[in-house]
C-alpha positions, 0 to 999 in steps of 0.5 A, a space after each residue: 499499500 502506498 503512502 499516504 500524501 497530502 499536497 502541500 495546498 491540502 495541508 495548509 487548508 487544513 491547517 487554515 481551517 482548523 484554526 477556525 477560519 472559513 472558506 472564505 476567510 481562506 480563499 481571501 488569505 490563499 488569493 483563489 476562489 472558495 470553490 478552489 478551496 472546497 475542493 482542496 478540502 474534499 480531495 484531502 477528505 478522500 486521500 484520508 478518508 474523513 467525513 468533517 474538517 474535525 475528523 480530517 484534524 485527527 486522521 491527518 494528526 494520526 497519521 504523521 501528515 500534520 501536528 494539530 498542536 502547532 496549529 494557532 486558532 484565531 481570536 476573535 473578542 466576543 465582546 470588544 472593549 
């Protein structure tokens, strides 16, 4: 069986989504279409057998494809000062 591999872009999208960014925000950050981001997510999910973003992050971490402890969540203030 061949080794599982996600493209650098697929990993980047998973990390940004795991940090809390929406598809639209990721598309703006990476200068591409939200549809392209959805495609990267779908292909990553298919490759590792995930059915949700949380599942994809857990599987990618368990498979050694990314270290979820290195993902820095975005901080959005709930109540402005």
